[in-house]
A tleap script that builds the chain and sets N, CA, C and O, in Angstrom:
source leaprc.protein.ff14SB
mol = sequence {
  NMET THR PRO PHE GLY SER GLU ALA LYS LYS
  HIE PHE ASN LEU LYS GLU ALA GLU GLU PHE
  LYS ASP ASN ALA PHE LEU ARG LYS ARG LEU
  PHE GLN THR SER ASP MET HIE PHE ASN VAL
  TYR CYS ILE LYS PRO GLY GLN GLU ASN PRO
  LEU HIE LYS HIE PRO LEU SER ASP GLU ILE
  LEU TYR PHE VAL GLU GLY THR GLY GLU CYS
  VAL VAL GLY LYS GLU ILE TYR PRO VAL LYS
  PRO GLY ASP LEU VAL LEU VAL PRO LYS ASP
  ALA PRO HIE ALA ILE ARG ASN THR HIE SER
  THR ASN ASN MET VAL CYS ILE LEU SER GLN
  SER PRO LEU PRO CYS GLU HIE VAL PRO VAL
  HIE CGLU
}
set mol.1.N position { 156.496 83.036 -19.977 }
set mol.1.CA position { 155.482 82.117 -19.506 }
set mol.1.C position { 155.065 82.530 -18.101 }
set mol.1.O position { 155.919 82.795 -17.256 }
set mol.2.N position { 153.777 82.587 -17.846 }
set mol.2.CA position { 153.264 82.963 -16.546 }
set mol.2.C position { 152.969 81.713 -15.732 }
set mol.2.O position { 152.318 80.797 -16.234 }
set mol.3.N position { 153.434 81.653 -14.483 }
set mol.3.CA position { 153.118 80.483 -13.649 }
set mol.3.C position { 151.630 80.441 -13.340 }
set mol.3.O position { 150.959 81.473 -13.314 }
set mol.4.N position { 151.132 79.256 -13.110 }
set mol.4.CA position { 149.713 79.083 -12.801 }
set mol.4.C position { 149.539 79.223 -11.289 }
set mol.4.O position { 149.181 78.265 -10.604 }
set mol.5.N position { 149.797 80.427 -10.780 }
set mol.5.CA position { 149.693 80.708 -9.353 }
set mol.5.C position { 148.379 81.379 -9.026 }
set mol.5.O position { 147.433 81.331 -9.813 }
set mol.6.N position { 148.319 82.005 -7.861 }
set mol.6.CA position { 147.061 82.589 -7.385 }
set mol.6.C position { 146.544 83.675 -8.324 }
set mol.6.O position { 145.331 83.792 -8.502 }
set mol.7.N position { 147.420 84.471 -8.929 }
set mol.7.CA position { 146.976 85.518 -9.846 }
set mol.7.C position { 146.318 84.916 -11.090 }
set mol.7.O position { 145.278 85.396 -11.541 }
set mol.8.N position { 146.927 83.864 -11.641 }
set mol.8.CA position { 146.360 83.218 -12.823 }
set mol.8.C position { 145.039 82.545 -12.487 }
set mol.8.O position { 144.115 82.566 -13.300 }
set mol.9.N position { 144.931 81.952 -11.310 }
set mol.9.CA position { 143.699 81.257 -10.921 }
set mol.9.C position { 142.505 82.206 -10.873 }
set mol.9.O position { 141.375 81.783 -11.113 }
set mol.10.N position { 142.738 83.483 -10.566 }
set mol.10.CA position { 141.647 84.454 -10.534 }
set mol.10.C position { 140.988 84.592 -11.903 }
set mol.10.O position { 139.802 84.904 -12.000 }
set mol.11.N position { 141.771 84.356 -12.968 }
set mol.11.CA position { 141.272 84.541 -14.323 }
set mol.11.C position { 140.797 83.247 -14.967 }
set mol.11.O position { 140.338 83.248 -16.109 }
set mol.12.N position { 140.906 82.153 -14.241 }
set mol.12.CA position { 140.541 80.847 -14.789 }
set mol.12.C position { 139.299 80.340 -14.061 }
set mol.12.O position { 139.347 80.068 -12.861 }
set mol.13.N position { 138.205 80.215 -14.776 }
set mol.13.CA position { 136.963 79.736 -14.193 }
set mol.13.C position { 136.520 78.509 -14.982 }
set mol.13.O position { 136.064 78.624 -16.120 }
set mol.14.N position { 136.658 77.328 -14.368 }
set mol.14.CA position { 136.323 76.088 -15.057 }
set mol.14.C position { 134.860 76.067 -15.480 }
set mol.14.O position { 134.542 75.582 -16.565 }
set mol.15.N position { 133.974 76.580 -14.650 }
set mol.15.CA position { 132.544 76.576 -15.002 }
set mol.15.C position { 132.296 77.326 -16.307 }
set mol.15.O position { 131.426 76.938 -17.087 }
set mol.16.N position { 133.045 78.387 -16.550 }
set mol.16.CA position { 132.896 79.132 -17.810 }
set mol.16.C position { 133.378 78.314 -19.005 }
set mol.16.O position { 132.932 78.536 -20.130 }
set mol.17.N position { 134.291 77.364 -18.765 }
set mol.17.CA position { 134.836 76.537 -19.850 }
set mol.17.C position { 133.949 75.339 -20.156 }
set mol.17.O position { 134.065 74.737 -21.224 }
set mol.18.N position { 133.064 74.989 -19.226 }
set mol.18.CA position { 132.225 73.811 -19.428 }
set mol.18.C position { 131.146 74.071 -20.472 }
set mol.18.O position { 130.520 75.131 -20.505 }
set mol.19.N position { 130.952 73.070 -21.321 }
set mol.19.CA position { 129.938 73.132 -22.366 }
set mol.19.C position { 129.610 71.691 -22.741 }
set mol.19.O position { 130.513 70.883 -22.956 }
set mol.20.N position { 128.349 71.374 -22.819 }
set mol.20.CA position { 127.945 70.003 -23.110 }
set mol.20.C position { 127.143 69.965 -24.405 }
set mol.20.O position { 126.371 70.880 -24.694 }
set mol.21.N position { 127.332 68.894 -25.188 }
set mol.21.CA position { 126.604 68.683 -26.436 }
set mol.21.C position { 125.793 67.398 -26.319 }
set mol.21.O position { 126.178 66.480 -25.596 }
set mol.22.N position { 124.686 67.337 -27.022 }
set mol.22.CA position { 123.845 66.142 -26.972 }
set mol.22.C position { 124.390 64.988 -27.809 }
set mol.22.O position { 124.190 63.824 -27.462 }
set mol.23.N position { 125.071 65.298 -28.900 }
set mol.23.CA position { 125.450 64.238 -29.842 }
set mol.23.C position { 126.820 63.615 -29.576 }
set mol.23.O position { 127.095 62.525 -30.079 }
set mol.24.N position { 127.696 64.278 -28.792 }
set mol.24.CA position { 129.028 63.722 -28.521 }
set mol.24.C position { 129.681 64.499 -27.385 }
set mol.24.O position { 129.321 65.646 -27.121 }
set mol.25.N position { 130.635 63.872 -26.722 }
set mol.25.CA position { 131.352 64.589 -25.666 }
set mol.25.C position { 132.098 65.773 -26.275 }
set mol.25.O position { 132.384 65.784 -27.473 }
set mol.26.N position { 132.411 66.763 -25.452 }
set mol.26.CA position { 133.081 67.961 -25.940 }
set mol.26.C position { 134.495 68.050 -25.379 }
set mol.26.O position { 134.699 67.918 -24.172 }
set mol.27.N position { 135.456 68.269 -26.245 }
set mol.27.CA position { 136.858 68.501 -25.869 }
set mol.27.C position { 137.141 69.968 -26.114 }
set mol.27.O position { 136.938 70.468 -27.221 }
set mol.28.N position { 137.613 70.666 -25.082 }
set mol.28.CA position { 137.890 72.090 -25.224 }
set mol.28.C position { 139.300 72.386 -24.711 }
set mol.28.O position { 139.635 72.033 -23.580 }
set mol.29.N position { 140.118 73.025 -25.528 }
set mol.29.CA position { 141.476 73.396 -25.156 }
set mol.29.C position { 141.426 74.587 -24.214 }
set mol.29.O position { 140.877 75.633 -24.561 }
set mol.30.N position { 141.997 74.438 -23.022 }
set mol.30.CA position { 142.065 75.541 -22.068 }
set mol.30.C position { 143.310 76.378 -22.316 }
set mol.30.O position { 143.248 77.607 -22.326 }
set mol.31.N position { 144.443 75.707 -22.515 }
set mol.31.CA position { 145.647 76.386 -22.951 }
set mol.31.C position { 146.654 75.359 -23.437 }
set mol.31.O position { 146.497 74.159 -23.213 }
set mol.32.N position { 147.689 75.846 -24.106 }
set mol.32.CA position { 148.715 74.973 -24.662 }
set mol.32.C position { 150.055 75.675 -24.542 }
set mol.32.O position { 150.154 76.886 -24.736 }
set mol.33.N position { 151.087 74.900 -24.219 }
set mol.33.CA position { 152.453 75.404 -24.264 }
set mol.33.C position { 153.153 74.697 -25.428 }
set mol.33.O position { 152.513 73.956 -26.175 }
set mol.34.N position { 154.423 74.914 -25.583 }
set mol.34.CA position { 155.152 74.235 -26.651 }
set mol.34.C position { 155.278 72.738 -26.392 }
set mol.34.O position { 155.568 71.978 -27.316 }
set mol.35.N position { 155.065 72.298 -25.150 }
set mol.35.CA position { 155.259 70.894 -24.781 }
set mol.35.C position { 154.020 70.180 -24.263 }
set mol.35.O position { 154.061 68.969 -24.049 }
set mol.36.N position { 152.902 70.906 -24.053 }
set mol.36.CA position { 151.779 70.299 -23.356 }
set mol.36.C position { 150.442 70.895 -23.805 }
set mol.36.O position { 150.330 72.091 -24.073 }
set mol.37.N position { 149.429 70.016 -23.878 }
set mol.37.CA position { 148.030 70.449 -24.020 }
set mol.37.C position { 147.394 70.397 -22.643 }
set mol.37.O position { 147.758 69.555 -21.822 }
set mol.38.N position { 146.443 71.292 -22.382 }
set mol.38.CA position { 145.671 71.272 -21.151 }
set mol.38.C position { 144.218 71.468 -21.565 }
set mol.38.O position { 143.842 72.547 -22.023 }
set mol.39.N position { 143.394 70.419 -21.406 }
set mol.39.CA position { 142.027 70.407 -21.931 }
set mol.39.C position { 141.011 70.129 -20.839 }
set mol.39.O position { 141.355 69.659 -19.755 }
set mol.40.N position { 139.757 70.427 -21.139 }
set mol.40.CA position { 138.646 69.970 -20.318 }
set mol.40.C position { 137.750 69.128 -21.223 }
set mol.40.O position { 137.478 69.498 -22.365 }
set mol.41.N position { 137.295 67.989 -20.696 }
set mol.41.CA position { 136.338 67.142 -21.394 }
set mol.41.C position { 135.014 67.231 -20.652 }
set mol.41.O position { 134.966 67.056 -19.435 }
set mol.42.N position { 133.946 67.501 -21.382 }
set mol.42.CA position { 132.595 67.582 -20.827 }
set mol.42.C position { 131.801 66.429 -21.430 }
set mol.42.O position { 131.568 66.384 -22.638 }
set mol.43.N position { 131.388 65.494 -20.568 }
set mol.43.CA position { 130.800 64.245 -21.039 }
set mol.43.C position { 129.427 64.059 -20.381 }
set mol.43.O position { 129.322 63.925 -19.162 }
set mol.44.N position { 128.394 64.053 -21.202 }
set mol.44.CA position { 127.036 63.859 -20.704 }
set mol.44.C position { 126.785 62.378 -20.388 }
set mol.44.O position { 127.535 61.516 -20.846 }
set mol.45.N position { 125.740 62.079 -19.610 }
set mol.45.CA position { 125.408 60.678 -19.309 }
set mol.45.C position { 125.304 59.843 -20.580 }
set mol.45.O position { 124.662 60.243 -21.551 }
set mol.46.N position { 125.947 58.677 -20.558 }
set mol.46.CA position { 125.918 57.766 -21.701 }
set mol.46.C position { 126.968 58.051 -22.760 }
set mol.46.O position { 127.169 57.228 -23.654 }
set mol.47.N position { 127.643 59.191 -22.688 }
set mol.47.CA position { 128.673 59.515 -23.674 }
set mol.47.C position { 130.033 58.984 -23.225 }
set mol.47.O position { 130.229 58.644 -22.058 }
set mol.48.N position { 130.966 58.919 -24.173 }
set mol.48.CA position { 132.314 58.477 -23.852 }
set mol.48.C position { 133.331 59.116 -24.784 }
set mol.48.O position { 133.005 59.563 -25.883 }
set mol.49.N position { 134.563 59.145 -24.317 }
set mol.49.CA position { 135.717 59.433 -25.157 }
set mol.49.C position { 136.195 58.045 -25.563 }
set mol.49.O position { 136.773 57.341 -24.736 }
set mol.50.N position { 135.974 57.625 -26.812 }
set mol.50.CA position { 136.209 56.243 -27.222 }
set mol.50.C position { 137.668 55.792 -27.060 }
set mol.50.O position { 138.588 56.605 -26.977 }
set mol.51.N position { 137.837 54.485 -27.021 }
set mol.51.CA position { 139.141 53.861 -26.839 }
set mol.51.C position { 140.123 54.343 -27.909 }
set mol.51.O position { 139.849 54.278 -29.108 }
set mol.52.N position { 141.270 54.827 -27.440 }
set mol.52.CA position { 142.318 55.344 -28.320 }
set mol.52.C position { 143.638 55.306 -27.562 }
set mol.52.O position { 143.672 54.934 -26.389 }
set mol.53.N position { 144.718 55.688 -28.226 }
set mol.53.CA position { 146.017 55.758 -27.556 }
set mol.53.C position { 146.837 56.891 -28.160 }
set mol.53.O position { 146.545 57.388 -29.247 }
set mol.54.N position { 147.874 57.284 -27.419 }
set mol.54.CA position { 148.815 58.305 -27.845 }
set mol.54.C position { 150.203 57.655 -27.827 }
set mol.54.O position { 150.801 57.533 -26.758 }
set mol.55.N position { 150.723 57.237 -28.977 }
set mol.55.CA position { 151.968 56.462 -29.015 }
set mol.55.C position { 153.176 57.110 -28.341 }
set mol.55.O position { 154.033 56.404 -27.811 }
set mol.56.N position { 153.259 58.454 -28.352 }
set mol.56.CA position { 154.456 59.112 -27.821 }
set mol.56.C position { 154.173 60.072 -26.672 }
set mol.56.O position { 155.082 60.765 -26.215 }
set mol.57.N position { 152.920 60.128 -26.191 }
set mol.57.CA position { 152.558 61.102 -25.157 }
set mol.57.C position { 151.897 60.436 -23.953 }
set mol.57.O position { 151.102 59.507 -24.099 }
set mol.58.N position { 152.238 60.926 -22.767 }
set mol.58.CA position { 151.547 60.538 -21.540 }
set mol.58.C position { 150.344 61.456 -21.363 }
set mol.58.O position { 150.282 62.541 -21.941 }
set mol.59.N position { 149.390 61.002 -20.553 }
set mol.59.CA position { 148.200 61.803 -20.283 }
set mol.59.C position { 147.865 61.687 -18.804 }
set mol.59.O position { 147.932 60.602 -18.225 }
set mol.60.N position { 147.508 62.807 -18.202 }
set mol.60.CA position { 147.051 62.812 -16.814 }
set mol.60.C position { 145.617 63.297 -16.819 }
set mol.60.O position { 145.314 64.341 -17.397 }
set mol.61.N position { 144.725 62.545 -16.175 }
set mol.61.CA position { 143.299 62.864 -16.102 }
set mol.61.C position { 142.945 63.206 -14.661 }
set mol.61.O position { 143.299 62.465 -13.744 }
set mol.62.N position { 142.254 64.314 -14.456 }
set mol.62.CA position { 141.772 64.693 -13.126 }
set mol.62.C position { 140.267 64.884 -13.222 }
set mol.62.O position { 139.790 65.733 -13.975 }
set mol.63.N position { 139.530 64.103 -12.469 }
set mol.63.CA position { 138.069 64.131 -12.536 }
set mol.63.C position { 137.527 65.150 -11.545 }
set mol.63.O position { 137.797 65.086 -10.346 }
set mol.64.N position { 136.751 66.097 -12.079 }
set mol.64.CA position { 136.257 67.232 -11.318 }
set mol.64.C position { 134.802 67.042 -10.908 }
set mol.64.O position { 134.400 67.449 -9.818 }
set mol.65.N position { 134.020 66.427 -11.780 }
set mol.65.CA position { 132.579 66.357 -11.570 }
set mol.65.C position { 132.052 65.064 -12.178 }
set mol.65.O position { 132.546 64.618 -13.214 }
set mol.66.N position { 131.053 64.460 -11.541 }
set mol.66.CA position { 130.404 63.275 -12.083 }
set mol.66.C position { 131.113 61.980 -11.723 }
set mol.66.O position { 132.146 61.978 -11.052 }
set mol.67.N position { 130.537 60.886 -12.183 }
set mol.67.CA position { 131.106 59.562 -11.940 }
set mol.67.C position { 131.072 58.764 -13.233 }
set mol.67.O position { 130.306 59.059 -14.150 }
set mol.68.N position { 131.913 57.755 -13.282 }
set mol.68.CA position { 131.949 56.919 -14.466 }
set mol.68.C position { 133.069 55.916 -14.365 }
set mol.68.O position { 133.399 55.428 -13.284 }
set mol.69.N position { 133.655 55.614 -15.520 }
set mol.69.CA position { 134.773 54.677 -15.522 }
set mol.69.C position { 135.826 55.139 -16.515 }
set mol.69.O position { 135.545 55.812 -17.506 }
set mol.70.N position { 137.055 54.744 -16.199 }
set mol.70.CA position { 138.197 55.060 -17.041 }
set mol.70.C position { 138.889 53.750 -17.373 }
set mol.70.O position { 139.280 53.003 -16.476 }
set mol.71.N position { 139.037 53.477 -18.640 }
set mol.71.CA position { 139.738 52.284 -19.114 }
set mol.71.C position { 141.184 52.677 -19.383 }
set mol.71.O position { 141.448 53.655 -20.082 }
set mol.72.N position { 142.119 51.910 -18.824 }
set mol.72.CA position { 143.541 52.095 -19.111 }
set mol.72.C position { 144.120 50.702 -19.327 }
set mol.72.O position { 144.181 49.895 -18.399 }
set mol.73.N position { 144.544 50.428 -20.555 }
set mol.73.CA position { 145.016 49.088 -20.884 }
set mol.73.C position { 143.867 48.104 -20.769 }
set mol.73.O position { 142.814 48.300 -21.376 }
set mol.74.N position { 144.061 47.050 -19.996 }
set mol.74.CA position { 143.013 46.038 -19.797 }
set mol.74.C position { 142.218 46.265 -18.512 }
set mol.74.O position { 141.313 45.492 -18.196 }
set mol.75.N position { 142.554 47.329 -17.768 }
set mol.75.CA position { 141.888 47.630 -16.497 }
set mol.75.C position { 140.772 48.649 -16.688 }
set mol.75.O position { 140.864 49.531 -17.543 }
set mol.76.N position { 139.716 48.524 -15.886 }
set mol.76.CA position { 138.623 49.489 -15.858 }
set mol.76.C position { 138.528 50.006 -14.428 }
set mol.76.O position { 138.338 49.226 -13.495 }
set mol.77.N position { 138.661 51.319 -14.253 }
set mol.77.CA position { 138.655 51.943 -12.936 }
set mol.77.C position { 137.406 52.794 -12.766 }
set mol.77.O position { 137.094 53.599 -13.643 }
set mol.78.N position { 136.680 52.639 -11.656 }
set mol.78.CA position { 135.601 53.587 -11.370 }
set mol.78.C position { 136.230 54.933 -11.016 }
set mol.78.O position { 137.245 54.976 -10.322 }
set mol.79.N position { 135.637 56.028 -11.486 }
set mol.79.CA position { 136.181 57.356 -11.193 }
set mol.79.C position { 135.095 58.271 -10.645 }
set mol.79.O position { 133.914 58.148 -10.968 }
set mol.80.N position { 135.551 59.196 -9.800 }
set mol.80.CA position { 134.680 60.178 -9.157 }
set mol.80.C position { 135.469 61.464 -8.977 }
set mol.80.O position { 136.677 61.467 -9.213 }
set mol.81.N position { 134.828 62.567 -8.563 }
set mol.81.CA position { 135.564 63.819 -8.373 }
set mol.81.C position { 136.742 63.639 -7.407 }
set mol.81.O position { 136.621 63.021 -6.349 }
set mol.82.N position { 137.877 64.202 -7.811 }
set mol.82.CA position { 139.092 64.115 -7.016 }
set mol.82.C position { 140.022 62.995 -7.429 }
set mol.82.O position { 141.167 62.954 -6.978 }
set mol.83.N position { 139.560 62.077 -8.281 }
set mol.83.CA position { 140.421 60.983 -8.743 }
set mol.83.C position { 141.373 61.481 -9.822 }
set mol.83.O position { 141.026 62.319 -10.655 }
set mol.84.N position { 142.588 60.932 -9.778 }
set mol.84.CA position { 143.643 61.269 -10.728 }
set mol.84.C position { 144.112 59.974 -11.376 }
set mol.84.O position { 144.400 59.000 -10.681 }
set mol.85.N position { 144.192 59.957 -12.704 }
set mol.85.CA position { 144.583 58.751 -13.440 }
set mol.85.C position { 145.732 59.097 -14.379 }
set mol.85.O position { 145.660 60.067 -15.134 }
set mol.86.N position { 146.791 58.295 -14.325 }
set mol.86.CA position { 147.905 58.436 -15.263 }
set mol.86.C position { 147.716 57.433 -16.387 }
set mol.86.O position { 147.520 56.243 -16.140 }
set mol.87.N position { 147.773 57.913 -17.618 }
set mol.87.CA position { 147.708 57.055 -18.796 }
set mol.87.C position { 149.089 57.101 -19.455 }
set mol.87.O position { 149.442 58.104 -20.075 }
set mol.88.N position { 149.872 56.025 -19.327 }
set mol.88.CA position { 151.204 56.034 -19.937 }
set mol.88.C position { 151.120 56.036 -21.463 }
set mol.88.O position { 150.128 55.587 -22.039 }
set mol.89.N position { 152.159 56.541 -22.106 }
set mol.89.CA position { 152.184 56.576 -23.568 }
set mol.89.C position { 151.896 55.191 -24.135 }
set mol.89.O position { 152.334 54.171 -23.601 }
set mol.90.N position { 151.158 55.190 -25.214 }
set mol.90.CA position { 150.784 54.002 -25.981 }
set mol.90.C position { 149.791 53.079 -25.283 }
set mol.90.O position { 149.512 51.993 -25.790 }
set mol.91.N position { 149.250 53.482 -24.132 }
set mol.91.CA position { 148.249 52.657 -23.447 }
set mol.91.C position { 146.859 52.979 -23.996 }
set mol.91.O position { 146.461 54.144 -23.999 }
set mol.92.N position { 146.115 51.977 -24.459 }
set mol.92.CA position { 144.737 52.229 -24.886 }
set mol.92.C position { 143.935 52.749 -23.689 }
set mol.92.O position { 144.079 52.240 -22.577 }
set mol.93.N position { 143.095 53.755 -23.914 }
set mol.93.CA position { 142.307 54.308 -22.815 }
set mol.93.C position { 141.016 54.935 -23.330 }
set mol.93.O position { 140.897 55.307 -24.497 }
set mol.94.N position { 140.057 55.037 -22.418 }
set mol.94.CA position { 138.747 55.614 -22.714 }
set mol.94.C position { 138.180 56.182 -21.423 }
set mol.94.O position { 138.568 55.768 -20.331 }
set mol.95.N position { 137.260 57.130 -21.553 }
set mol.95.CA position { 136.541 57.686 -20.414 }
set mol.95.C position { 135.056 57.542 -20.724 }
set mol.95.O position { 134.598 57.915 -21.804 }
set mol.96.N position { 134.304 56.994 -19.760 }
set mol.96.CA position { 132.856 56.788 -19.972 }
set mol.96.C position { 132.061 57.381 -18.815 }
set mol.96.O position { 132.370 57.143 -17.647 }
set mol.97.N position { 131.039 58.151 -19.153 }
set mol.97.CA position { 130.107 58.623 -18.139 }
set mol.97.C position { 129.014 57.574 -18.027 }
set mol.97.O position { 128.163 57.462 -18.909 }
set mol.98.N position { 129.034 56.814 -16.958 }
set mol.98.CA position { 128.073 55.728 -16.770 }
set mol.98.C position { 126.886 56.143 -15.913 }
set mol.98.O position { 125.992 55.335 -15.662 }
set mol.99.N position { 126.866 57.393 -15.463 }
set mol.99.CA position { 125.763 57.856 -14.622 }
set mol.99.C position { 124.537 58.136 -15.479 }
set mol.99.O position { 124.665 58.520 -16.641 }
set mol.100.N position { 123.366 57.948 -14.921 }
set mol.100.CA position { 122.138 58.130 -15.709 }
set mol.100.C position { 121.710 59.593 -15.844 }
set mol.100.O position { 120.988 59.927 -16.783 }
set mol.101.N position { 122.134 60.471 -14.934 }
set mol.101.CA position { 121.679 61.866 -15.006 }
set mol.101.C position { 122.768 62.918 -14.834 }
set mol.101.O position { 122.570 64.053 -15.269 }
set mol.102.N position { 123.907 62.601 -14.224 }
set mol.102.CA position { 124.918 63.613 -13.926 }
set mol.102.C position { 125.964 63.749 -15.032 }
set mol.102.O position { 126.430 62.755 -15.590 }
set mol.103.N position { 126.320 64.983 -15.336 }
set mol.103.CA position { 127.400 65.252 -16.285 }
set mol.103.C position { 128.741 64.907 -15.651 }
set mol.103.O position { 128.870 64.881 -14.427 }
set mol.104.N position { 129.740 64.643 -16.492 }
set mol.104.CA position { 131.103 64.369 -16.036 }
set mol.104.C position { 132.023 65.437 -16.614 }
set mol.104.O position { 131.906 65.810 -17.781 }
set mol.105.N position { 132.952 65.929 -15.769 }
set mol.105.CA position { 133.946 66.896 -16.208 }
set mol.105.C position { 135.321 66.363 -15.818 }
set mol.105.O position { 135.551 65.978 -14.672 }
set mol.106.N position { 136.222 66.347 -16.786 }
set mol.106.CA position { 137.581 65.853 -16.583 }
set mol.106.C position { 138.557 66.870 -17.162 }
set mol.106.O position { 138.403 67.310 -18.301 }
set mol.107.N position { 139.558 67.239 -16.373 }
set mol.107.CA position { 140.636 68.097 -16.858 }
set mol.107.C position { 141.805 67.187 -17.176 }
set mol.107.O position { 142.095 66.265 -16.414 }
set mol.108.N position { 142.479 67.429 -18.289 }
set mol.108.CA position { 143.586 66.545 -18.629 }
set mol.108.C position { 144.723 67.291 -19.273 }
set mol.108.O position { 144.559 68.350 -19.879 }
set mol.109.N position { 145.884 66.694 -19.115 }
set mol.109.CA position { 147.101 67.219 -19.702 }
set mol.109.C position { 147.746 66.123 -20.534 }
set mol.109.O position { 147.770 64.960 -20.129 }
set mol.110.N position { 148.264 66.491 -21.690 }
set mol.110.CA position { 148.960 65.554 -22.581 }
set mol.110.C position { 150.325 66.140 -22.916 }
set mol.110.O position { 150.445 67.312 -23.271 }
set mol.111.N position { 151.353 65.300 -22.795 }
set mol.111.CA position { 152.709 65.741 -23.074 }
set mol.111.C position { 153.577 64.530 -23.381 }
set mol.111.O position { 153.329 63.458 -22.828 }
set mol.112.N position { 154.582 64.654 -24.235 }
set mol.112.CA position { 154.967 65.812 -25.046 }
set mol.112.C position { 154.100 65.938 -26.290 }
set mol.112.O position { 153.329 65.043 -26.637 }
set mol.113.N position { 154.256 67.075 -26.942 }
set mol.113.CA position { 153.560 67.338 -28.192 }
set mol.113.C position { 154.500 67.069 -29.360 }
set mol.113.O position { 155.714 67.127 -29.169 }
set mol.114.N position { 154.009 66.782 -30.546 }
set mol.114.CA position { 152.590 66.629 -30.845 }
set mol.114.C position { 152.040 65.340 -30.234 }
set mol.114.O position { 152.751 64.344 -30.099 }
set mol.115.N position { 150.776 65.383 -29.875 }
set mol.115.CA position { 150.099 64.245 -29.247 }
set mol.115.C position { 149.220 63.573 -30.305 }
set mol.115.O position { 148.097 64.004 -30.565 }
set mol.116.N position { 149.751 62.523 -30.899 }
set mol.116.CA position { 149.026 61.798 -31.937 }
set mol.116.C position { 147.875 61.012 -31.311 }
set mol.116.O position { 148.044 60.389 -30.263 }
set mol.117.N position { 146.717 61.039 -31.944 }
set mol.117.CA position { 145.504 60.356 -31.468 }
set mol.117.C position { 145.237 59.170 -32.402 }
set mol.117.O position { 144.926 59.359 -33.578 }
set mol.118.N position { 145.362 57.944 -31.870 }
set mol.118.CA position { 145.191 56.736 -32.686 }
set mol.118.C position { 144.013 55.934 -32.155 }
set mol.118.O position { 144.091 55.428 -31.035 }
set mol.119.N position { 142.911 55.793 -32.916 }
set mol.119.CA position { 141.786 54.966 -32.469 }
set mol.119.C position { 142.221 53.516 -32.259 }
set mol.119.O position { 143.075 53.000 -32.981 }
set mol.120.N position { 141.623 52.873 -31.265 }
set mol.120.CA position { 141.889 51.463 -30.986 }
set mol.120.C position { 140.576 50.725 -31.181 }
set mol.120.O position { 139.559 51.086 -30.588 }
set mol.121.N position { 140.598 49.700 -32.005 }
set mol.121.CA position { 139.407 48.890 -32.256 }
set mol.121.C position { 139.549 47.585 -31.519 }
set mol.121.O position { 140.532 46.862 -31.681 }
set mol.122.N position { 138.543 47.289 -30.698 }
set mol.122.CA position { 138.596 46.051 -29.893 }
set mol.122.C position { 138.269 44.843 -30.729 }
set mol.122.O position { 138.265 43.722 -30.220 }
savepdb mol mol.pdb
quit
């Protein structure tokens, strides 16, 4: 396993990983280990990652670009670049791009694997 140090960072360009779709937000796997997923979410204005939970996995969200809101449990948090959100296992959560024109980019990690995805209906 190679550490994610300065040498690895030279080969990792987030802008190259970004891709946006008109019909739904895009989830793209950046890399995976035996214990963790590391993804980027690209969310256009008005799009969202709908309310769901991971019964056995924690999730860490780091917002890189854009503004919006992050639902965790019964709380709704405004988010902007540089914000970090911890989603504990089994907590219902969602990410929404509430901006009218700016795209949102979020990097996230989920662990442990497998990370089951369970939709939550309000």
